[in-house]
Each structure stands twice: as C-alpha cells, then as structure tokens.
C-alpha positions in Angstrom: -61.0 -136.7 32.8 -62.5 -136.8 36.2 -61.6 -140.5 36.5 -58.0 -139.7 35.6 -57.7 -137.2 38.5 -59.5 -139.6 40.8 -56.8 -142.2 40.0 -54.2 -139.7 41.3 -55.8 -140.0 44.7 -58.2 -137.0 44.6 -61.7 -137.1 46.0 -64.5 -137.1 43.5 -65.4 -133.4 44.2 -61.8 -132.2 43.7 -61.3 -134.4 40.7 -64.4 -133.0 39.1 -63.4 -129.4 39.8 -59.8 -129.9 38.5 -61.1 -131.7 35.4 -63.6 -129.0 34.7 -61.0 -126.2 35.0 -58.6 -128.2 32.9 -61.3 -128.6 30.2 -62.0 -124.9 30.2 -58.3 -124.0 29.8 -57.9 -126.6 27.1 -60.5 -124.8 25.1 -59.9 -121.1 26.1 -56.1 -121.0 25.7 -56.0 -122.6 22.2 -58.9 -120.5 21.2 -57.0 -117.3 22.1 -54.1 -118.6 20.1 -56.4 -119.4 17.2 -57.9 -115.9 17.3 -54.4 -114.4 17.0 -53.5 -116.6 14.1 -56.8 -116.1 12.2 -56.3 -112.3 12.4 -53.0 -113.0 10.7 -54.7 -115.2 8.1 -57.4 -112.6 7.6 -54.8 -109.9 6.8 -52.8 -112.2 4.6 -55.9 -113.2 2.5 -56.9 -109.5 2.2 -53.3 -108.7 1.2 -53.4 -111.3 -1.5 -56.7 -110.1 -2.8 -55.5 -106.5 -2.9 -52.1 -107.6 -4.5 -50.0 -106.6 -1.5 -47.9 -108.6 1.0 -49.8 -108.3 4.3 -47.9 -108.9 7.6 -44.4 -110.0 6.7 -41.9 -108.3 9.1 -42.6 -109.4 12.8 -41.3 -113.0 13.1 -40.9 -115.5 10.3 -43.4 -114.7 7.5 -45.0 -112.1 9.8 -46.5 -114.9 12.1 -45.8 -112.9 15.3 -47.6 -109.7 14.1 -50.8 -110.4 16.0 -48.8 -111.0 19.2 -46.9 -107.7 18.7 -50.3 -105.9 18.2 -51.6 -107.6 21.4 -48.5 -106.5 23.4 -49.0 -102.9 22.0 -52.6 -102.6 23.2 -51.7 -104.2 26.5 -49.1 -101.5 27.2 -51.3 -98.6 26.1 -53.2 -96.5 28.6 -56.9 -97.1 29.2 -58.7 -93.8 28.7 -62.2 -93.4 30.1 -64.2 -90.4 28.8 -65.1 -88.0 31.6 -68.8 -88.0 30.7 -69.0 -91.8 30.4 -70.7 -94.2 32.9 -67.5 -95.7 34.2 -68.9 -99.0 35.5 -71.0 -99.9 32.5 -68.2 -98.6 30.2 -65.7 -101.1 31.6 -68.3 -103.9 32.0 -69.4 -103.9 28.3 -66.2 -105.3 26.7 -65.9 -107.9 29.5 -69.5 -109.1 28.7 -68.8 -109.2 25.0 -65.6 -111.3 25.5 -67.0 -113.6 28.2 -70.2 -114.4 26.1 -68.0 -115.2 23.1 -66.1 -117.8 25.2 -69.2 -119.3 26.9 -70.7 -120.7 23.7 -67.6 -122.9 23.2 -68.6 -125.1 26.2 -70.9 -127.3 24.1 -69.0 -127.4 20.8 -67.8 -131.0 20.1 -64.4 -131.2 18.5 -64.6 -134.9 17.9 -66.7 -137.9 19.0 -66.9 -137.5 22.8 -64.5 -134.5 22.9 -66.7 -131.8 24.3 -66.7 -129.9 27.6 -70.5 -130.2 28.2 -72.3 -132.7 26.1 -75.8 -131.5 26.9 -79.0 -132.5 25.1 -79.9 -128.9 24.3 -76.5 -127.8 23.1 -77.8 -126.0 20.0 -80.4 -124.1 22.0 -77.6 -123.1 24.4 -75.5 -121.8 21.6 -78.4 -119.7 20.3 -79.2 -118.4 23.7 -75.6 -117.4 24.5 -75.0 -115.8 21.1 -78.0 -113.6 21.6 -76.5 -112.2 24.8 -73.7 -110.6 22.8 -76.0 -107.7 22.0 -75.9 -106.5 25.6 -72.2 -105.8 25.5 -72.7 -103.8 22.3 -75.6 -101.7 23.5 -74.0 -101.1 26.9 -70.8 -99.9 25.2 -72.6 -97.5 22.9 -74.8 -96.1 25.7 -72.1 -95.8 28.4 -69.7 -93.9 26.1 -72.1 -90.9 26.2 -71.2 -90.1 22.6 -73.6 -89.9 19.7 -71.6 -91.9 17.1 -71.1 -95.0 19.3 -74.7 -94.8 20.4 -76.0 -94.7 16.8 -73.7 -97.7 16.0 -74.9 -99.6 19.0 -78.5 -99.2 17.9 -77.6 -100.3 14.4 -75.8 -103.3 15.8 -78.6 -104.3 18.1 -81.2 -104.1 15.3 -78.9 -106.0 12.9 -78.1 -108.8 15.4 -81.7 -109.3 16.4 -83.0 -109.3 12.8 -80.7 -112.0 11.6 -81.0 -114.1 14.8 -84.7 -114.6 13.9 -83.8 -116.3 10.5 -81.0 -118.2 12.1 -83.4 -119.6 14.7 -85.8 -120.9 11.9 -82.8 -122.4 10.0 -81.7 -124.3 13.2 -85.3 -125.6 13.5 -84.9 -127.1 10.0 -81.7 -128.9 11.1 -83.2 -130.1 14.4 -86.3 -131.4 12.6 -84.1 -133.5 10.3 -81.7 -134.7 13.0 -84.3 -135.2 15.7 -82.1 -133.7 18.4 -80.6 -130.5 19.8 -77.4 -132.3 20.8 -74.6 -131.1 18.5 -72.7 -134.4 18.6 -75.9 -136.3 17.6 -76.6 -133.8 14.8 -73.1 -134.5 13.4 -73.7 -138.3 13.6 -77.0 -137.9 11.9 -75.2 -136.6 8.9 -73.1 -139.8 8.4 -73.9 -141.0 4.9 -76.8 -138.6 4.5 -76.2 -137.9 0.8 -76.9 -141.0 -1.3 -75.4 -143.1 1.5 -71.9 -141.8 0.8 -71.7 -138.0 1.5 -71.4 -136.9 5.1 -73.3 -133.7 5.4 -76.7 -132.0 5.2 -75.4 -129.6 2.5 -76.1 -132.4 0.0 -79.8 -132.3 0.8 -81.8 -130.3 -1.7 -84.1 -129.0 1.1 -81.3 -128.1 3.5 -78.7 -126.7 1.1 -80.7 -123.4 0.6 -80.9 -123.1 4.4 -77.1 -123.4 4.6 -76.7 -120.6 2.1 -79.1 -118.4 4.2 -77.3 -119.5 7.4 -73.9 -118.6 6.0 -75.0 -115.1 4.9 -76.8 -114.6 8.3 -73.6 -115.6 10.1 -71.8 -112.7 8.2 -74.5 -110.3 9.4 -74.6 -111.7 12.9 -70.8 -111.2 13.3 -70.9 -107.8 11.5 -68.6 -108.9 8.8 -68.5 -107.3 5.4 -70.7 -106.7 3.5 -72.8 -106.2 6.6 -70.3 -104.3 8.7 -72.7 -101.3 9.1 -71.7 -101.1 12.9 -68.2 -100.0 11.9 -69.0 -98.0 8.8 -65.9 -95.7 8.9 -67.4 -93.1 6.6 -70.4 -92.6 8.9 -69.6 -93.8 12.5 -65.8 -93.4 12.9 -65.2 -96.9 14.4 -68.7 -97.9 15.6 -69.7 -98.7 19.2 -66.1 -99.1 20.3 -65.0 -95.6 19.2 -64.3 -94.4 22.7 -62.4 -97.5 23.8 -58.6 -98.0 24.0 -56.0 -100.4 25.3 -57.2 -103.8 26.5 -60.9 -102.8 26.6 -60.8 -102.3 22.8 -58.8 -105.6 22.5 -61.6 -107.5 24.3 -64.1 -106.4 21.7 -61.6 -107.5 19.0 -61.0 -110.9 20.6 -64.7 -111.4 21.2 -65.6 -110.5 17.6 -63.1 -113.0 16.1 -64.0 -115.7 18.7 -67.6 -115.3 17.4 -66.5 -115.5 13.8 -64.6 -118.8 14.6 -67.7 -120.1 16.3 -70.0 -119.3 13.3 -67.5 -121.0 11.0 -67.4 -124.1 13.2 -71.2 -124.2 13.4 -71.4 -124.1 9.6 -69.1 -127.2 9.6 -71.0 -129.0 12.4 -74.6 -128.3 11.2 -74.3 -128.8 7.5 -70.9 -130.2 6.5 -70.5 -133.3 8.8 -68.4 -131.7 11.5 -65.5 -134.1 12.4 -66.7 -136.7 9.8 -64.8 -136.8 6.5 -66.6 -135.5 3.4 -67.1 -139.0 2.0 -68.2 -142.0 4.1 -65.2 -144.0 2.9 -63.3 -146.1 5.5 -59.7 -145.0 4.6 -60.7 -141.3 5.2 -61.5 -142.1 8.8 -57.7 -142.7 9.3 -57.4 -138.9 9.5 -58.4 -137.7 13.0 -61.8 -136.1 13.2 -60.5 -132.9 14.8 -58.4 -132.3 11.6 -61.4 -132.6 9.4 -63.4 -130.2 11.6 -60.5 -127.6 11.8 -60.0 -127.9 8.0 -63.7 -127.2 7.3 -63.7 -124.3 9.8 -60.6 -122.8 8.2 -62.4 -123.1 4.8 -65.4 -121.2 6.0 -63.1 -118.5 7.5 -61.4 -118.2 4.2 -64.8 -117.5 2.6 -65.4 -114.9 5.3 -62.1 -113.1 4.4 -62.7 -113.6 0.6 -66.1 -111.9 0.9 -64.7 -109.1 3.0 -62.1 -108.3 0.3 -64.5 -108.5 -2.7 -68.1 -107.5 -1.8 -69.1 -103.8 -1.3 -70.9 -102.8 1.8 -74.7 -102.9 1.9 -76.8 -99.9 2.7 -78.6 -100.2 6.0 -82.1 -100.3 4.4 -80.8 -103.1 2.1 -79.5 -105.0 5.2 -82.9 -104.8 7.0 -84.8 -105.7 3.8 -82.7 -108.8 3.3 -83.2 -109.9 6.9 -87.0 -109.3 7.3 -88.4 -109.5 3.7 -86.2 -112.2 2.2 -84.6 -114.4 4.8 -87.4 -114.5 7.4 -90.2 -115.6 4.9 -87.8 -118.0 3.1 -86.7 -119.7 6.4 -90.4 -119.9 7.5 -91.3 -121.5 4.2 -88.6 -124.1 4.5 -89.6 -125.0 8.0 -93.1 -125.7 6.5 -91.6 -127.6 3.6 -89.2 -129.7 5.6 -91.6 -130.6 8.4 -94.2 -131.5 5.7 -91.8 -133.7 3.8 -90.6 -135.4 7.0 -94.2 -136.1 8.1 -95.1 -137.4 4.6 -92.2 -139.8 4.5 -92.8 -141.1 8.1 -89.6 -139.6 9.5 -91.2 -138.9 12.8 -92.6 -142.4 13.2 
C-alpha cells in the first residue's frame, strides 16, 4: 500500500504514514460493524434456542437493532459516582476497548493481507490479550463499590488462570509449526492431515489441545458457562455495574471484539485459517478471506449455542477446571508433542 501512495507523488514518509492509517481504518471500521452484527446474531441464535423471535422490529429482519442500541447509549448521560476515582473510572473502559483492537494488528485475513506481519505475531497476541485484565481491575477498583470490586477480582483471577493453559497450548502449536508468525502457522497446516486436510485439528496430538483451547477461550472472554464476572444473582452486572452511556458501551464493544478475536484464533491456529478445509484445487477458487470468515462465524455460533444451553459453573468449579485439569493436561501435551517431534526428527 505504501508503494501505491508513493505512486501518487507522496514522499516515502508520508506514503508510509497514510498507508498505515488506512490499514488501521480498514481493520477497525469493519470490525466495529462486525461487532454490531454479531451482537444481532448472538441474540437471534439465543432466540431460536429459546423458541422466540429475537430482534425483529428495527430495520428489515431486525438488522438495525444493534445500531439503535448504540445510538441509545450514545445519547444517554454519563454518570460518575461521587465516591469514584474519576480519572481511573473513565480510563478503564478506554483501556479495555483499545487493547481489544490492538491485537488485530497481526491477524492475517489472507495470504499477505495483514497490517503487521511480524515474526512474533502469536506472542504479540498473547501479550496484548493479557493486558485486558488491567481495564477490568481498574474499573472495579475505581467504582468504589463492593460488588464491582468483587467481580473485578473474580475476573482477574479467571483471566490469569486460563491464560496459563492457553500459553502452553500455543507452545504446542508453535512447536509443530516451527514459527510464531501467524501467516506461517496457517501455511504449515496445508495438507497436514493425511496430505489432504488443511488444519491441525486432524492431528491426534493437537485435537485435544484445540478442545482445551476452545473452552479456555470461553473462560478468557467470560462467556457462559464461565460468565462468573457478570453473575446477575450475585454481582448485579459485574465490574461495569456503575458504568453508563458510552463508557458501558466501550466494555461491551471490547468484549465482543475479544470474542471475535478468539473465534478467529481458533480458525487460524487449528482449522487452516484462510485455507479451504480440503487441499483440493477447485476449493481454492473461493477467496481465502471467505473461508476464514466462515470458520470464524462457525466458532461464534458455537459460542452462542453454548451460552443458550450450558448452565453456569460455580466459581470453585471454574478454578478447579483451570488449575487442576487444563494446566496439567496442557503441560503433559507439551511434553508429548515435543517428545514426538524430537523422536521423528522434526527439528532436524
């Protein structure tokens, strides 16, 4: 893109700057639109599971409901509790929303279609996603209210607990692919299963890790059955209880942007990303970005399906699953996978 703007007569510095800003907008603006639409899809799927209609009034088929909700929160008054720490109170949702967008800088949407194709892209995603806990803790503490504070402590412990197992799962993928670069990880999955299936999910050693990764994604994004941070019967609405207007909406947008990110990581790391499911030439006629979005939408459907059907865990069950089941299991598979790869001469 920089070369294109240079061809218009710009200097290299200005061409690079305009190309970078254009790339950011090309990701951020469609992402915000996608968040609005997946909230609609979320409500429709839940409605179908509960045998009701879901949004169906605002716009054709209710498609504009999310935009109507966005306009409503934009026009509401922002209320700051008198005892709250005003600066941190307002900074918390900004951090949550900003961190949710930063991770998308290294996500490849197709071969060569990525804002920053860095060699440590997967490490960058892990580092950025771990920063989300700061916005949650700051919001709970700055509200100066006991229920949001309890929820923030829950959320922090939950996110940290499941990030540990996610880290070991990513090590398994990196060991097999031999790189932290997300684009190269996708290419390493080409024909991985019996020479015809594109994806690590077909691998008997990596499939259990995908199952653990998917469940950990649910816990990391505080989705049901792990939505202990927003347990209405105990915590009112969780760490964002005292928030209103756009400050509340920023938490909402950040949460769904993270959910989309986790769905896309499932597709990129285990299901071949932009590659078709089968390594068959006619399937490559479909643009890679369509395959990636289709897989991402499938995982989001699973997120919604689980929300509508699985009862909420108790907090002790949540912690037990993370520390006593997933952590030892992921450690064991790091040992098994590295041992298998060394025995078969993979690292040679």
